[in-house]
VEXTORZA-543724 format. One record per residue (C-alpha): x, y, z. Coordinates in pm, 1 decimal, decimal comma. Example, Ala and Ser with C-alpha at 12.3 -4.5 7.8 and 13.67 -1.06 7.14 Angstrom:
BEGIN
{{1230,0; -450,0; 780,0}}
{{1367,0; -106,0; 714,0}}
END
This chain:
BEGIN
{{5582,6; -1401,8; 55,3}}
{{5958,4; -1378,8; -43,4}}
{{6054,3; -1554,7; 278,1}}
{{5798,5; -1823,4; 210,7}}
{{5932,4; -1882,9; -141,2}}
{{6284,3; -1901,9; -2,3}}
{{6176,5; -2162,3; 251,3}}
{{6006,0; -2373,8; -15,8}}
{{6306,6; -2350,6; -249,3}}
{{6542,8; -2450,3; 31,4}}
{{6325,1; -2745,3; 124,3}}
{{6304,1; -2860,5; -238,0}}
{{6681,6; -2840,2; -268,8}}
{{6724,6; -3062,6; 34,3}}
{{6475,3; -3315,4; -107,1}}
{{6658,1; -3320,1; -439,9}}
{{6983,2; -3392,3; -256,6}}
{{6806,0; -3677,2; -80,9}}
{{6689,7; -3818,5; -413,7}}
{{7043,9; -3825,9; -544,7}}
{{7163,5; -4009,9; -236,5}}
{{6885,5; -4274,8; -253,6}}
{{6765,4; -4307,5; -613,0}}
{{6609,5; -4650,9; -565,8}}
{{6374,1; -4533,8; -290,0}}
{{6260,9; -4206,9; -447,2}}
{{6254,2; -4284,1; -817,4}}
{{5948,5; -4131,1; -989,0}}
{{5835,9; -3939,1; -679,4}}
{{5787,8; -3562,5; -680,7}}
{{5817,6; -3345,2; -372,9}}
{{5474,2; -3229,8; -244,1}}
{{5388,4; -2867,7; -321,1}}
{{5249,0; -2645,8; -49,8}}
{{4930,5; -2462,7; -160,2}}
{{4980,5; -2099,9; -257,9}}
{{4876,6; -1859,7; 17,7}}
{{4737,9; -1624,9; -246,7}}
{{4515,2; -1903,7; -379,7}}
{{4393,2; -1984,3; -27,9}}
{{4311,1; -1617,6; 30,8}}
{{4108,6; -1603,8; -291,1}}
{{3916,3; -1919,0; -193,1}}
{{3841,0; -1783,1; 153,7}}
{{3728,7; -1443,9; 22,1}}
{{3520,6; -1608,4; -251,1}}
{{3349,3; -1833,6; 2,8}}
{{3273,1; -1538,8; 230,2}}
{{3124,4; -1338,8; -57,5}}
{{2905,7; -1636,3; -153,9}}
{{2775,3; -1674,0; 202,6}}
{{2692,0; -1302,1; 226,9}}
{{2516,2; -1312,6; -111,4}}
{{2304,8; -1609,6; -1,7}}
{{2206,5; -1433,0; 321,0}}
{{2099,9; -1119,9; 130,3}}
{{1894,3; -1328,1; -114,9}}
{{1720,0; -1513,6; 166,5}}
{{1639,0; -1188,9; 349,8}}
{{1487,9; -1039,9; 34,3}}
{{1290,1; -1354,7; -39,6}}
{{1139,7; -1380,3; 308,1}}
{{1071,1; -1007,6; 317,8}}
{{887,5; -1034,4; -12,6}}
{{681,9; -1330,9; 107,5}}
{{521,3; -1145,8; 397,0}}
{{234,0; -897,0; 428,6}}
{{276,8; -564,6; 606,6}}
{{46,0; -533,7; 906,5}}
{{217,7; -226,5; 1053,5}}
{{-36,7; 27,4; 926,0}}
{{-396,7; 10,8; 799,7}}
{{-283,8; 156,5; 465,8}}
{{-7,2; -102,4; 440,7}}
{{-236,3; -401,3; 479,3}}
{{-489,0; -257,3; 231,7}}
{{-213,8; -201,3; -24,4}}
{{-96,7; -558,4; 30,3}}
{{-451,6; -686,4; -19,5}}
{{-495,2; -513,8; -356,9}}
{{-150,6; -628,0; -471,5}}
{{-234,1; -983,8; -364,1}}
{{-561,0; -975,1; -558,3}}
{{-356,7; -867,0; -858,3}}
{{-115,7; -1158,4; -822,7}}
{{-396,5; -1401,0; -741,0}}
{{-226,7; -1520,2; -420,7}}
{{-505,9; -1650,2; -198,2}}
{{-257,2; -1726,8; 78,7}}
{{-152,4; -1362,1; 101,6}}
{{-512,7; -1246,2; 70,4}}
{{-612,1; -1461,4; 368,1}}
{{-310,4; -1326,8; 555,1}}
{{-442,0; -972,1; 500,1}}
{{-770,9; -1081,9; 654,0}}
{{-589,5; -1259,5; 936,7}}
{{-732,0; -1604,8; 865,8}}
{{-580,2; -1933,4; 756,0}}
{{-909,3; -2066,5; 620,1}}
{{-1179,2; -1838,8; 477,3}}
{{-1548,0; -1888,8; 557,8}}
{{-1796,2; -1916,2; 272,1}}
{{-1872,8; -1542,1; 251,5}}
{{-1507,8; -1442,9; 250,1}}
{{-1411,1; -1716,0; 5,2}}
{{-1684,9; -1603,8; -234,4}}
{{-1556,6; -1247,2; -216,1}}
{{-1195,3; -1357,1; -268,4}}
{{-1286,3; -1570,1; -570,5}}
{{-1506,1; -1300,4; -728,3}}
{{-1244,7; -1026,4; -679,1}}
{{-962,2; -1235,4; -824,9}}
{{-1179,9; -1308,1; -1128,5}}
{{-1261,3; -936,3; -1159,0}}
{{-892,3; -845,4; -1161,7}}
{{-807,3; -1119,3; -1412,8}}
{{-1092,7; -1021,4; -1645,4}}
{{-930,9; -682,1; -1709,2}}
{{-618,2; -868,6; -1822,2}}
{{-391,2; -584,6; -1706,9}}
{{-21,1; -565,1; -1776,6}}
{{22,4; -404,1; -1437,3}}
{{-178,6; -282,1; -1140,5}}
{{-66,1; 60,6; -1026,1}}
{{-166,0; 207,0; -688,1}}
{{-185,9; 586,2; -703,9}}
{{-334,3; 675,5; -364,6}}
{{-414,7; 506,3; -34,2}}
{{-518,9; 686,9; 281,5}}
{{-747,4; 694,5; 582,4}}
{{-1107,9; 814,7; 565,7}}
{{-1161,4; 796,8; 941,2}}
{{-1044,6; 621,2; 1256,8}}
{{-1248,1; 509,9; 1555,9}}
{{-1056,7; 324,5; 1826,0}}
{{-910,5; 8,4; 1676,8}}
{{-1111,6; 51,5; 1356,0}}
{{-976,8; 239,3; 1054,2}}
{{-1165,7; 297,6; 729,8}}
{{-924,7; 312,9; 433,9}}
{{-968,0; 404,6; 68,2}}
{{-735,5; 299,1; -211,6}}
{{-720,9; 428,7; -568,0}}
{{-554,3; 206,3; -824,9}}
{{-558,8; 144,7; -1197,0}}
{{-540,6; -145,1; -1439,0}}
{{-274,0; -63,6; -1696,8}}
{{-426,4; -214,9; -2007,9}}
{{-250,6; -345,8; -2316,4}}
{{-384,1; -59,7; -2528,9}}
{{-189,5; 186,7; -2315,1}}
{{-493,1; 315,2; -2124,4}}
{{-546,2; 290,3; -1748,2}}
{{-882,6; 187,2; -1606,9}}
{{-919,3; 366,4; -1268,9}}
{{-1073,8; 196,5; -964,4}}
{{-1147,2; 293,8; -607,5}}
{{-1216,3; 59,5; -317,2}}
{{-1265,9; 98,2; 56,5}}
{{-1187,1; -144,0; 337,5}}
{{-1249,2; -149,2; 708,8}}
{{-947,6; -257,1; 912,2}}
{{-905,4; -349,3; 1276,0}}
{{-600,9; -341,9; 1499,6}}
{{-545,3; -671,1; 1681,3}}
{{-243,9; -737,5; 1904,3}}
{{-57,2; -444,4; 1750,3}}
{{-123,6; -549,7; 1389,3}}
{{-379,0; -430,7; 1135,6}}
{{-606,1; -667,9; 945,9}}
{{-881,2; -615,6; 689,7}}
{{-1223,1; -708,4; 823,1}}
{{-1403,2; -990,8; 647,0}}
{{-1765,7; -922,6; 538,7}}
{{-1900,2; -1130,8; 828,2}}
{{-1708,5; -914,0; 1077,2}}
{{-1862,0; -583,6; 965,7}}
{{-2152,0; -503,5; 1195,1}}
{{-2451,9; -289,1; 1102,5}}
{{-2310,7; -10,8; 1319,6}}
{{-1976,8; -17,7; 1139,3}}
{{-2151,1; -28,0; 801,1}}
{{-2371,0; 271,3; 883,4}}
{{-2080,1; 474,1; 1014,5}}
{{-1869,9; 389,3; 709,1}}
{{-2149,4; 498,1; 472,6}}
{{-2174,4; 835,0; 647,6}}
{{-1799,3; 891,0; 634,8}}
{{-1783,1; 785,8; 270,4}}
{{-2044,7; 1046,3; 179,7}}
{{-1814,6; 1311,0; 328,8}}
{{-1513,7; 1158,0; 154,8}}
{{-1685,6; 1208,6; -181,0}}
{{-1637,9; 1583,2; -134,1}}
{{-1259,6; 1554,9; -110,7}}
{{-1006,3; 1621,0; -387,8}}
{{-892,2; 1257,9; -374,6}}
{{-1237,8; 1133,5; -474,2}}
{{-1294,1; 1408,3; -731,0}}
{{-961,1; 1323,8; -895,8}}
{{-1071,6; 962,7; -924,6}}
{{-1404,6; 1067,5; -1080,8}}
{{-1223,3; 1286,5; -1334,9}}
{{-990,1; 1000,9; -1430,3}}
{{-1284,6; 759,6; -1460,3}}
{{-1488,0; 993,7; -1681,0}}
{{-1184,4; 1057,4; -1901,3}}
{{-1134,4; 683,5; -1948,0}}
{{-1498,5; 609,6; -2035,4}}
{{-1502,5; 889,5; -2294,5}}
{{-1186,5; 760,1; -2459,3}}
{{-1299,0; 397,0; -2438,3}}
{{-1674,3; 383,7; -2505,5}}
{{-1830,6; 44,0; -2447,8}}
{{-1536,3; -89,0; -2244,4}}
{{-1740,7; -159,5; -1932,2}}
{{-2020,8; -328,0; -2124,0}}
{{-1772,2; -548,8; -2305,8}}
{{-1588,3; -620,2; -1981,3}}
{{-1910,7; -712,4; -1799,0}}
{{-2008,4; -951,2; -2078,4}}
{{-1670,0; -1123,7; -2065,9}}
{{-1688,1; -1147,1; -1686,5}}
{{-2033,7; -1306,0; -1701,9}}
END
């Protein structure tokens, strides 16, 4: 940098000498200043930081927009979260369809309304696991709660049948569940009711209803 300043000072001195020799041609003109190298470095670094920041933001945005189909538990979690946010696009993605048939659309609409009717501040998933697997089919349970404005949590449990297709897991729509799958699921669920996971849910549910008598009746009336 010292050498550079020396060069610029020498050049300016020569231009000033030139001005004295030819005042009529250079009157009012100022010698052009070379941009500071330090300023250029700051601009370059600042631009690079901005580009990196934009890339990170875009990665996070696109990652957040998708639904995980890597595991049966992952897609079931995504489904419940999507019901909570009311995103029908993501819900359909969990089912692996772009357009829902009448049965599926009725279920989607009713479930979204059910979630909204609780008017929760947050939906918290506490447990999600597999009840049984059979080939490409996996029966999954999920325990979650509606964090209400009064500070209480209304516990819920749901089960979903998933199927692996082309390496990805999707939730089966009602029309895709055969009588055989339904019968098998009912048998497995009866066994699941003997597990600690189910008993913990029952304990939490009974505790809530004792502390909040009449909540379900009031909720059902508002839903209707």
